[in-house]
C-alpha positions in Angstrom: -13.6 -34.2 1.9 -14.9 -30.9 0.7 -16.9 -28.7 3.1 -19.5 -26.8 1.0 -20.8 -23.8 2.5 -23.6 -22.3 0.6 -24.9 -19.0 1.8 -28.3 -17.6 1.4 -27.4 -14.9 -1.0 -24.6 -16.7 -2.6 -22.1 -13.8 -3.3 -21.0 -13.5 -6.8 -22.8 -16.7 -7.6 -20.3 -19.1 -6.8 -20.1 -22.3 -4.7 -17.7 -21.9 -1.5 -15.4 -24.7 -0.7 -13.1 -25.5 2.2 -10.3 -27.6 1.4 -9.7 -30.9 3.2 -6.6 -29.5 4.9 -8.3 -26.9 6.3 -11.5 -28.8 7.7 -8.9 -30.7 9.7 -7.6 -27.7 11.6 -10.7 -26.1 11.7 -11.9 -24.0 14.6 -14.4 -21.1 15.1 -11.8 -18.4 14.2 -10.9 -20.1 10.9 -14.6 -20.8 10.0 -15.5 -17.1 11.1 -12.8 -15.8 8.7 -13.9 -18.3 5.9 -17.5 -17.1 6.1 -16.6 -13.4 6.2 -14.3 -13.3 3.3 -16.4 -15.5 1.0 -19.6 -13.5 2.0 -18.2 -10.5 0.4 -18.6 -9.5 -3.1 -15.5 -9.7 -5.2 -16.0 -5.9 -5.6 -18.3 -3.7 -3.6 -19.9 -0.5 -4.6 -18.9 2.2 -2.0 -21.9 4.0 -0.9 -23.4 5.2 2.6 -24.8 1.7 3.2 -21.7 -0.4 2.4 -19.2 2.1 4.0 -20.0 0.9 7.4 -19.4 -2.7 6.5 -16.5 -1.8 4.7 -14.7 -0.1 7.4 -15.5 -2.9 9.9 -14.1 -5.5 7.7 -11.8 -7.9 9.0 -9.8 -7.1 5.7 -7.3 -4.3 6.6 -6.2 -3.6 3.3 -8.5 -1.7 0.7 -8.1 -0.9 -2.8 -10.6 1.5 -4.4 -11.2 2.2 -8.3 -12.2 5.7 -8.5 -13.9 6.0 -11.9 -17.0 7.4 -13.1 -19.7 5.0 -13.9 -20.9 7.1 -16.8 -17.7 6.6 -18.7 -17.7 4.6 -21.9 -14.6 2.2 -20.5 -16.5 1.6 -17.2 -18.3 -1.9 -18.1 -15.0 -3.2 -19.5 -13.0 -1.9 -16.7 -15.0 -3.3 -13.9 -14.8 -6.6 -15.6 -11.2 -6.5 -15.5 -11.1 -5.2 -11.9 -13.0 -8.1 -10.7 -10.7 -10.4 -12.3 -7.8 -9.0 -10.6 -10.0 -9.0 -7.4 -10.1 -12.8 -7.4 -6.2 -13.1 -7.2 -6.4 -11.2 -3.9 -9.5 -12.3 -2.4 -9.1 -12.5 1.5 -6.3 -10.3 1.4 -7.3 -6.9 -0.2 -10.9 -5.7 -0.1 -11.8 -4.2 -3.7 -14.0 -1.2 -3.7 -15.4 1.0 -6.4 -16.0 4.6 -6.1 -18.4 6.2 -8.8 -16.4 9.4 -9.3 -19.5 10.9 -10.9 -21.3 11.2 -7.7 -20.9 14.6 -5.8 -20.8 13.0 -2.4 -17.7 10.8 -3.4 -15.5 14.0 -3.9 -14.5 13.4 -0.3 -12.8 10.0 -1.1 -11.1 11.8 -3.9 -9.9 14.5 -1.5 -8.9 11.9 1.1 -6.5 10.6 -1.5 -5.3 13.9 -3.1 -6.8 13.1 -6.2 -8.8 15.3 -8.7 -11.0 14.3 -11.8 -8.3 14.9 -14.2 -6.3 12.1 -12.7 -9.1 9.5 -13.0 -9.5 6.8 -13.3 -7.2 6.0 -10.5 -6.6 3.2 -7.9 -6.1 3.9 -4.6 -4.9 1.5 -1.8 -5.4 1.9 1.9 -4.3 -0.2 5.1 -6.6 0.7 8.0 -4.2 -0.8 10.5 -1.6 2.2 10.0 -3.6 4.4 7.7 -0.7 4.1 4.9 -2.0 4.7 1.4 -0.8 5.1 -2.0 -2.6 6.3 -5.3 -1.8 5.1 -9.0 -3.7 7.5 -11.8 -4.1 5.0 -14.9 -5.0 5.5 -18.3 -6.6 2.1 -18.6 -7.8 -0.5 -15.9 -6.2 -3.9 -16.6 -5.4 -6.8 -14.2 -1.7 -6.3 -14.7 -1.8 -2.8 -13.7 -4.1 -3.7 -10.5 -1.9 -6.7 -9.9 1.5 -5.0 -9.9 0.0 -2.1 -7.9 -1.3 -4.3 -5.3 1.9 -6.6 -5.1 4.0 -3.3 -4.9 1.9 -2.2 -1.9 2.0 -5.5 0.0 6.0 -5.2 -0.6 6.0 -1.7 0.9 6.8 0.0 -2.3 5.0 3.5 -2.5 4.7 5.0 -6.0 4.2 8.5 -4.5 6.3 10.6 -2.1 5.5 9.2 1.6 2.7 11.2 2.8 4.3 11.6 6.3 6.0 14.8 5.0 2.6 16.2 4.2 1.6 15.8 7.8 -0.6 12.6 8.7 -4.1 12.8 7.3 -6.6 12.7 10.1 -8.5 9.3 10.0 -12.0 10.3 8.6 -14.9 8.3 7.8 -15.2 8.6 4.4 
């Protein structure tokens, strides 16, 4: 038995299915989580409208790709980023931040990145405000997957930011 959940605005143009074993143990919480996770785009572009929803998401780990949309590599990079997003759907919220927009400089500043370090990945856990960054020359599924897997396993690439003083929680 397959339960098909077709939402009004089919996100990323995909049919969403619940497995039969999930249906047997289905309760309101699980159904709510299934709908919320699958109603999100694989990659959400950060802007003032989407920011509120991103911060209120039940998914507590956010991965940001900070990249200038005017870059010649942009289209191919986002395509690879979307491929990687499928691997972590429901675990990590994938966000695109256009570094070419002046209003997004606060996001770069929060992660202590400057334009010369872009494109870059930044990962953030809302629960404990732990974060890490990875400047990358090329966006690839492997780079994204390795960075996310490392963070999920507790491995940080940069010095622990505790020594820099706790960055106050800021609405980006």
